PDB file of the backbone (N, CA, C, O) and the ligand in Angstrom, with CONECT records:
HET     ZN  A 101       1
ATOM      1  N   MET A   1      17.269  11.205  -4.912  1.00  0.00           N
ATOM      2  CA  MET A   1      17.648  11.385  -3.680  1.00  0.00           C
ATOM      3  C   MET A   1      16.284  11.195  -2.515  1.00  0.00           C
ATOM      4  O   MET A   1      15.187  11.742  -2.620  1.00  0.00           O
ATOM      5  N   ALA A   2      16.651  10.428  -1.611  1.00  0.00           N
ATOM      6  CA  ALA A   2      15.567  10.185  -0.661  1.00  0.00           C
ATOM      7  C   ALA A   2      15.680  11.380   0.278  1.00  0.00           C
ATOM      8  O   ALA A   2      16.787  11.833   0.569  1.00  0.00           O
ATOM      9  N   ARG A   3      14.500  11.918   0.776  1.00  0.00           N
ATOM     10  CA  ARG A   3      14.534  13.017   1.740  1.00  0.00           C
ATOM     11  C   ARG A   3      14.415  12.491   2.934  1.00  0.00           C
ATOM     12  O   ARG A   3      13.542  11.660   3.185  1.00  0.00           O
ATOM     13  N   ARG A   4      15.351  12.951   3.879  1.00  0.00           N
ATOM     14  CA  ARG A   4      15.016  12.395   5.271  1.00  0.00           C
ATOM     15  C   ARG A   4      14.986  13.519   6.230  1.00  0.00           C
ATOM     16  O   ARG A   4      15.889  14.349   6.339  1.00  0.00           O
ATOM     17  N   GLY A   5      13.914  13.497   6.907  1.00  0.00           N
ATOM     18  CA  GLY A   5      13.831  14.517   8.044  1.00  0.00           C
ATOM     19  C   GLY A   5      13.874  15.932   7.544  1.00  0.00           C
ATOM     20  O   GLY A   5      13.950  16.114   6.329  1.00  0.00           O
ATOM     21  N   SER A   6      13.838  16.819   8.265  1.00  0.00           N
ATOM     22  CA  SER A   6      14.031  18.067   8.003  1.00  0.00           C
ATOM     23  C   SER A   6      15.491  18.737   7.858  1.00  0.00           C
ATOM     24  O   SER A   6      16.439  17.981   8.071  1.00  0.00           O
ATOM     25  N   GLY A   7      15.745  19.943   7.551  1.00  0.00           N
ATOM     26  CA  GLY A   7      17.094  20.275   7.191  1.00  0.00           C
ATOM     27  C   GLY A   7      18.051  20.441   8.402  1.00  0.00           C
ATOM     28  O   GLY A   7      18.754  21.452   8.389  1.00  0.00           O
ATOM     29  N   HIS A   8      18.156  19.697   9.308  1.00  0.00           N
ATOM     30  CA  HIS A   8      18.988  19.913  10.313  1.00  0.00           C
ATOM     31  C   HIS A   8      20.514  19.342   9.961  1.00  0.00           C
ATOM     32  O   HIS A   8      20.708  18.270   9.389  1.00  0.00           O
ATOM     33  N   THR A   9      21.444  20.149  10.355  1.00  0.00           N
ATOM     34  CA  THR A   9      22.793  19.727   9.836  1.00  0.00           C
ATOM     35  C   THR A   9      23.253  18.989  11.160  1.00  0.00           C
ATOM     36  O   THR A   9      23.058  19.459  12.281  1.00  0.00           O
ATOM     37  N   ALA A  10      23.866  17.818  10.918  1.00  0.00           N
ATOM     38  CA  ALA A  10      24.390  17.099  11.829  1.00  0.00           C
ATOM     39  C   ALA A  10      25.926  17.372  12.070  1.00  0.00           C
ATOM     40  O   ALA A  10      26.803  16.659  11.581  1.00  0.00           O
ATOM     41  N   LYS A  11      26.158  18.419  12.832  1.00  0.00           N
ATOM     42  CA  LYS A  11      27.536  18.601  13.127  1.00  0.00           C
ATOM     43  C   LYS A  11      27.887  18.206  14.480  1.00  0.00           C
ATOM     44  O   LYS A  11      27.098  18.170  15.423  1.00  0.00           O
ATOM     45  N   SER A  12      29.145  17.905  14.516  1.00  0.00           N
ATOM     46  CA  SER A  12      29.575  17.211  15.883  1.00  0.00           C
ATOM     47  C   SER A  12      28.619  16.130  16.260  1.00  0.00           C
ATOM     48  O   SER A  12      28.041  16.174  17.346  1.00  0.00           O
ATOM     49  N   ALA A  13      28.441  15.222  15.462  1.00  0.00           N
ATOM     50  CA  ALA A  13      27.714  14.017  15.932  1.00  0.00           C
ATOM     51  C   ALA A  13      28.594  13.154  16.833  1.00  0.00           C
ATOM     52  O   ALA A  13      29.742  12.796  16.571  1.00  0.00           O
ATOM     53  N   GLY A  14      27.872  12.863  17.965  1.00  0.00           N
ATOM     54  CA  GLY A  14      28.771  12.498  19.027  1.00  0.00           C
ATOM     55  C   GLY A  14      29.644  11.362  19.175  1.00  0.00           C
ATOM     56  O   GLY A  14      29.260  10.241  19.509  1.00  0.00           O
ATOM     57  N   LYS A  15      30.863  11.697  18.908  1.00  0.00           N
ATOM     58  CA  LYS A  15      31.857  10.538  19.230  1.00  0.00           C
ATOM     59  C   LYS A  15      32.689  11.471  20.334  1.00  0.00           C
ATOM     60  O   LYS A  15      33.672  12.132  19.998  1.00  0.00           O
ATOM     61  N   ARG A  16      32.220  11.443  21.560  1.00  0.00           N
ATOM     62  CA  ARG A  16      32.739  12.402  22.533  1.00  0.00           C
ATOM     63  C   ARG A  16      32.596  11.742  23.778  1.00  0.00           C
ATOM     64  O   ARG A  16      31.479  11.300  24.045  1.00  0.00           O
ATOM     65  N   GLY A  17      33.501  11.595  24.574  1.00  0.00           N
ATOM     66  CA  GLY A  17      33.298  11.086  25.981  1.00  0.00           C
ATOM     67  C   GLY A  17      33.050   9.591  25.836  1.00  0.00           C
ATOM     68  O   GLY A  17      33.027   9.009  24.751  1.00  0.00           O
ATOM     69  N   LYS A  18      32.877   9.050  26.963  1.00  0.00           N
ATOM     70  CA  LYS A  18      32.782   7.523  27.004  1.00  0.00           C
ATOM     71  C   LYS A  18      31.473   7.295  27.627  1.00  0.00           C
ATOM     72  O   LYS A  18      30.933   8.064  28.423  1.00  0.00           O
ATOM     73  N   GLY A  19      30.914   5.958  27.118  1.00  0.00           N
ATOM     74  CA  GLY A  19      29.693   5.650  27.479  1.00  0.00           C
ATOM     75  C   GLY A  19      28.459   6.509  26.782  1.00  0.00           C
ATOM     76  O   GLY A  19      28.713   7.491  26.085  1.00  0.00           O
ATOM     77  N   HIS A  20      27.331   6.137  26.984  1.00  0.00           N
ATOM     78  CA  HIS A  20      26.287   7.025  26.333  1.00  0.00           C
ATOM     79  C   HIS A  20      25.285   7.192  27.322  1.00  0.00           C
ATOM     80  O   HIS A  20      24.864   6.258  28.004  1.00  0.00           O
ATOM     81  N   LEU A  21      24.872   8.433  27.415  1.00  0.00           N
ATOM     82  CA  LEU A  21      23.793   9.049  28.370  1.00  0.00           C
ATOM     83  C   LEU A  21      22.580   8.909  27.742  1.00  0.00           C
ATOM     84  O   LEU A  21      22.490   9.079  26.526  1.00  0.00           O
ATOM     85  N   PRO A  22      21.556   8.594  28.482  1.00  0.00           N
ATOM     86  CA  PRO A  22      20.160   8.540  27.947  1.00  0.00           C
ATOM     87  C   PRO A  22      19.724  10.138  27.609  1.00  0.00           C
ATOM     88  O   PRO A  22      20.072  11.094  28.302  1.00  0.00           O
ATOM     89  N   VAL A  23      18.975  10.212  26.524  1.00  0.00           N
ATOM     90  CA  VAL A  23      18.651  11.553  26.087  1.00  0.00           C
ATOM     91  C   VAL A  23      17.146  11.691  25.976  1.00  0.00           C
ATOM     92  O   VAL A  23      16.476  10.686  25.740  1.00  0.00           O
ATOM     93  N   LYS A  24      16.603  12.815  26.124  1.00  0.00           N
ATOM     94  CA  LYS A  24      15.218  13.141  26.031  1.00  0.00           C
ATOM     95  C   LYS A  24      14.912  14.374  25.254  1.00  0.00           C
ATOM     96  O   LYS A  24      15.870  15.137  25.128  1.00  0.00           O
ATOM     97  N   THR A  25      13.853  14.720  24.734  1.00  0.00           N
ATOM     98  CA  THR A  25      13.460  15.981  24.097  1.00  0.00           C
ATOM     99  C   THR A  25      12.834  16.918  24.974  1.00  0.00           C
ATOM    100  O   THR A  25      11.857  16.496  25.592  1.00  0.00           O
ATOM    101  N   CYS A  26      13.188  18.096  25.159  1.00  0.00           N
ATOM    102  CA  CYS A  26      12.766  19.133  26.018  1.00  0.00           C
ATOM    103  C   CYS A  26      11.236  19.431  25.504  1.00  0.00           C
ATOM    104  O   CYS A  26      11.033  19.795  24.345  1.00  0.00           O
ATOM    105  N   ALA A  27      10.311  19.273  26.330  1.00  0.00           N
ATOM    106  CA  ALA A  27       8.841  19.681  26.036  1.00  0.00           C
ATOM    107  C   ALA A  27       8.634  21.194  25.772  1.00  0.00           C
ATOM    108  O   ALA A  27       7.645  21.671  25.216  1.00  0.00           O
ATOM    109  N   GLN A  28       9.559  21.793  26.181  1.00  0.00           N
ATOM    110  CA  GLN A  28       9.340  23.211  25.857  1.00  0.00           C
ATOM    111  C   GLN A  28      10.061  23.798  24.629  1.00  0.00           C
ATOM    112  O   GLN A  28       9.387  24.444  23.828  1.00  0.00           O
ATOM    113  N   CYS A  29      11.313  23.632  24.428  1.00  0.00           N
ATOM    114  CA  CYS A  29      12.098  24.030  23.503  1.00  0.00           C
ATOM    115  C   CYS A  29      12.300  23.071  22.285  1.00  0.00           C
ATOM    116  O   CYS A  29      12.602  23.485  21.166  1.00  0.00           O
ATOM    117  N   GLY A  30      12.128  21.901  22.562  1.00  0.00           N
ATOM    118  CA  GLY A  30      12.082  20.696  21.644  1.00  0.00           C
ATOM    119  C   GLY A  30      13.426  20.237  21.278  1.00  0.00           C
ATOM    120  O   GLY A  30      13.551  19.492  20.306  1.00  0.00           O
ATOM    121  N   ARG A  31      14.559  20.655  22.042  1.00  0.00           N
ATOM    122  CA  ARG A  31      15.877  20.289  21.852  1.00  0.00           C
ATOM    123  C   ARG A  31      16.168  19.062  22.608  1.00  0.00           C
ATOM    124  O   ARG A  31      15.636  18.901  23.707  1.00  0.00           O
ATOM    125  N   PRO A  32      16.937  18.214  22.134  1.00  0.00           N
ATOM    126  CA  PRO A  32      17.470  17.073  22.938  1.00  0.00           C
ATOM    127  C   PRO A  32      18.440  17.485  23.975  1.00  0.00           C
ATOM    128  O   PRO A  32      19.277  18.382  23.875  1.00  0.00           O
ATOM    129  N   PHE A  33      18.194  16.643  25.071  1.00  0.00           N
ATOM    130  CA  PHE A  33      19.058  17.057  26.294  1.00  0.00           C
ATOM    131  C   PHE A  33      19.518  15.654  26.799  1.00  0.00           C
ATOM    132  O   PHE A  33      18.819  14.659  26.608  1.00  0.00           O
ATOM    133  N   ALA A  34      20.682  15.608  27.430  1.00  0.00           N
ATOM    134  CA  ALA A  34      21.214  14.315  27.904  1.00  0.00           C
ATOM    135  C   ALA A  34      21.085  14.331  29.448  1.00  0.00           C
ATOM    136  O   ALA A  34      20.908  15.395  30.041  1.00  0.00           O
ATOM    137  N   TRP A  35      21.169  13.206  30.060  1.00  0.00           N
ATOM    138  CA  TRP A  35      20.976  12.835  31.578  1.00  0.00           C
ATOM    139  C   TRP A  35      22.130  13.678  32.151  1.00  0.00           C
ATOM    140  O   TRP A  35      23.217  13.804  31.588  1.00  0.00           O
ATOM    141  N   ARG A  36      21.787  14.249  33.338  1.00  0.00           N
ATOM    142  CA  ARG A  36      22.717  14.956  34.218  1.00  0.00           C
ATOM    143  C   ARG A  36      22.563  14.316  35.508  1.00  0.00           C
ATOM    144  O   ARG A  36      21.507  13.796  35.869  1.00  0.00           O
ATOM    145  N   LYS A  37      23.652  14.358  36.220  1.00  0.00           N
ATOM    146  CA  LYS A  37      23.686  13.846  37.501  1.00  0.00           C
ATOM    147  C   LYS A  37      22.682  14.284  38.437  1.00  0.00           C
ATOM    148  O   LYS A  37      22.201  13.510  39.265  1.00  0.00           O
ATOM    149  N   LYS A  38      22.307  15.631  38.330  1.00  0.00           N
ATOM    150  CA  LYS A  38      21.258  16.079  39.194  1.00  0.00           C
ATOM    151  C   LYS A  38      20.011  15.522  39.022  1.00  0.00           C
ATOM    152  O   LYS A  38      19.149  15.509  39.901  1.00  0.00           O
ATOM    153  N   TRP A  39      19.869  14.982  37.728  1.00  0.00           N
ATOM    154  CA  TRP A  39      18.444  14.238  37.756  1.00  0.00           C
ATOM    155  C   TRP A  39      18.473  12.725  38.035  1.00  0.00           C
ATOM    156  O   TRP A  39      17.534  12.003  37.699  1.00  0.00           O
ATOM    157  N   LYS A  40      19.475  12.304  38.604  1.00  0.00           N
ATOM    158  CA  LYS A  40      19.666  10.954  38.782  1.00  0.00           C
ATOM    159  C   LYS A  40      18.385  10.289  39.473  1.00  0.00           C
ATOM    160  O   LYS A  40      18.000   9.170  39.134  1.00  0.00           O
ATOM    161  N   ALA A  41      17.792  10.993  40.395  1.00  0.00           N
ATOM    162  CA  ALA A  41      16.822  10.398  41.162  1.00  0.00           C
ATOM    163  C   ALA A  41      15.295  10.613  40.436  1.00  0.00           C
ATOM    164  O   ALA A  41      14.292   9.930  40.643  1.00  0.00           O
ATOM    165  N   VAL A  42      15.432  11.725  39.560  1.00  0.00           N
ATOM    166  CA  VAL A  42      14.107  12.001  38.970  1.00  0.00           C
ATOM    167  C   VAL A  42      14.034  12.070  37.403  1.00  0.00           C
ATOM    168  O   VAL A  42      13.279  12.843  36.814  1.00  0.00           O
ATOM    169  N   TRP A  43      14.828  11.253  36.825  1.00  0.00           N
ATOM    170  CA  TRP A  43      15.187  11.390  35.426  1.00  0.00           C
ATOM    171  C   TRP A  43      13.866  10.849  34.722  1.00  0.00           C
ATOM    172  O   TRP A  43      13.649  11.226  33.570  1.00  0.00           O
ATOM    173  N   ASP A  44      13.004  10.018  35.325  1.00  0.00           N
ATOM    174  CA  ASP A  44      11.830   9.689  34.647  1.00  0.00           C
ATOM    175  C   ASP A  44      10.731  10.750  34.547  1.00  0.00           C
ATOM    176  O   ASP A  44       9.798  10.699  33.745  1.00  0.00           O
ATOM    177  N   GLU A  45      10.944  11.724  35.454  1.00  0.00           N
ATOM    178  CA  GLU A  45       9.990  12.840  35.481  1.00  0.00           C
ATOM    179  C   GLU A  45      10.409  14.025  34.850  1.00  0.00           C
ATOM    180  O   GLU A  45       9.664  14.997  34.726  1.00  0.00           O
ATOM    181  N   VAL A  46      11.727  13.980  34.390  1.00  0.00           N
ATOM    182  CA  VAL A  46      12.442  15.281  33.738  1.00  0.00           C
ATOM    183  C   VAL A  46      11.767  15.357  32.311  1.00  0.00           C
ATOM    184  O   VAL A  46      11.699  14.433  31.500  1.00  0.00           O
ATOM    185  N   ARG A  47      11.322  16.539  32.178  1.00  0.00           N
ATOM    186  CA  ARG A  47      10.635  16.924  30.768  1.00  0.00           C
ATOM    187  C   ARG A  47      11.315  18.183  30.208  1.00  0.00           C
ATOM    188  O   ARG A  47      10.880  18.568  29.123  1.00  0.00           O
ATOM    189  N   PHE A  48      12.220  18.822  30.720  1.00  0.00           N
ATOM    190  CA  PHE A  48      12.778  20.059  30.262  1.00  0.00           C
ATOM    191  C   PHE A  48      14.235  20.142  30.340  1.00  0.00           C
ATOM    192  O   PHE A  48      14.827  19.671  31.311  1.00  0.00           O
ATOM    193  N   CYS A  49      14.850  20.716  29.373  1.00  0.00           N
ATOM    194  CA  CYS A  49      16.231  20.779  29.257  1.00  0.00           C
ATOM    195  C   CYS A  49      16.749  21.570  30.420  1.00  0.00           C
ATOM    196  O   CYS A  49      17.868  21.288  30.850  1.00  0.00           O
ATOM    197  N   SER A  50      16.103  22.463  30.935  1.00  0.00           N
ATOM    198  CA  SER A  50      16.714  23.370  31.897  1.00  0.00           C
ATOM    199  C   SER A  50      15.396  24.098  32.750  1.00  0.00           C
ATOM    200  O   SER A  50      14.207  24.002  32.449  1.00  0.00           O
ATOM    201  N   GLU A  51      15.917  24.760  33.766  1.00  0.00           N
ATOM    202  CA  GLU A  51      14.957  25.323  34.768  1.00  0.00           C
ATOM    203  C   GLU A  51      14.351  26.519  33.956  1.00  0.00           C
ATOM    204  O   GLU A  51      13.225  26.882  34.296  1.00  0.00           O
ATOM    205  N   ARG A  52      14.841  27.038  33.134  1.00  0.00           N
ATOM    206  CA  ARG A  52      14.431  28.300  32.344  1.00  0.00           C
ATOM    207  C   ARG A  52      13.130  27.698  31.512  1.00  0.00           C
ATOM    208  O   ARG A  52      12.031  28.253  31.503  1.00  0.00           O
ATOM    209  N   CYS A  53      13.461  26.387  30.770  1.00  0.00           N
ATOM    210  CA  CYS A  53      12.324  25.925  30.052  1.00  0.00           C
ATOM    211  C   CYS A  53      11.227  25.546  30.946  1.00  0.00           C
ATOM    212  O   CYS A  53      10.077  25.752  30.558  1.00  0.00           O
ATOM    213  N   ARG A  54      11.432  25.026  32.079  1.00  0.00           N
ATOM    214  CA  ARG A  54      10.460  24.405  32.953  1.00  0.00           C
ATOM    215  C   ARG A  54       9.574  25.467  33.263  1.00  0.00           C
ATOM    216  O   ARG A  54       8.354  25.339  33.155  1.00  0.00           O
ATOM    217  N   ARG A  55      10.184  26.622  33.683  1.00  0.00           N
ATOM    218  CA  ARG A  55       9.386  27.627  34.132  1.00  0.00           C
ATOM    219  C   ARG A  55       8.430  28.510  32.883  1.00  0.00           C
ATOM    220  O   ARG A  55       7.479  29.271  33.063  1.00  0.00           O
ATOM    221  N   ARG A  56       8.922  28.187  31.913  1.00  0.00           N
ATOM    222  CA  ARG A  56       8.081  28.821  30.843  1.00  0.00           C
ATOM    223  C   ARG A  56       6.995  28.036  30.240  1.00  0.00           C
ATOM    224  O   ARG A  56       6.178  28.461  29.423  1.00  0.00           O
ATOM    225  N   PHE A  57       7.074  26.722  30.775  1.00  0.00           N
ATOM    226  CA  PHE A  57       6.053  25.876  30.182  1.00  0.00           C
ATOM    227  C   PHE A  57       4.759  25.995  31.043  1.00  0.00           C
ATOM    228  O   PHE A  57       4.744  25.658  32.227  1.00  0.00           O
ATOM    229  N   PRO A  58       3.743  26.461  30.429  1.00  0.00           N
ATOM    230  CA  PRO A  58       2.294  26.711  30.985  1.00  0.00           C
ATOM    231  C   PRO A  58       1.623  25.553  31.536  1.00  0.00           C
ATOM    232  O   PRO A  58       0.859  24.923  30.804  1.00  0.00           O
ATOM    233  N   ASP A  59       1.818  25.182  32.775  1.00  0.00           N
ATOM    234  CA  ASP A  59       1.358  23.945  33.395  1.00  0.00           C
ATOM    235  C   ASP A  59       1.218  24.231  34.872  1.00  0.00           C
ATOM    236  O   ASP A  59       0.839  23.346  35.639  1.00  0.00           O
TER     237      ASP A  59
HETATM  238 ZN    ZN A 101      14.389  23.280  26.798  1.00  0.00          ZN2+
END
């Protein structure tokens, strides 16, 4: 058996909704998050999944 990645369980792997949104990884909590309408203008600069994570990031 080949080992692949760490032990994340892939539940509900996305066949949901139409189209695919771009996804990034949060620089604070490390979780993936998808594009949102509110980030339309600033998506390139978005680094955090939420305001909460953004505030916690020491910078
Ligand atoms: Zn986050």
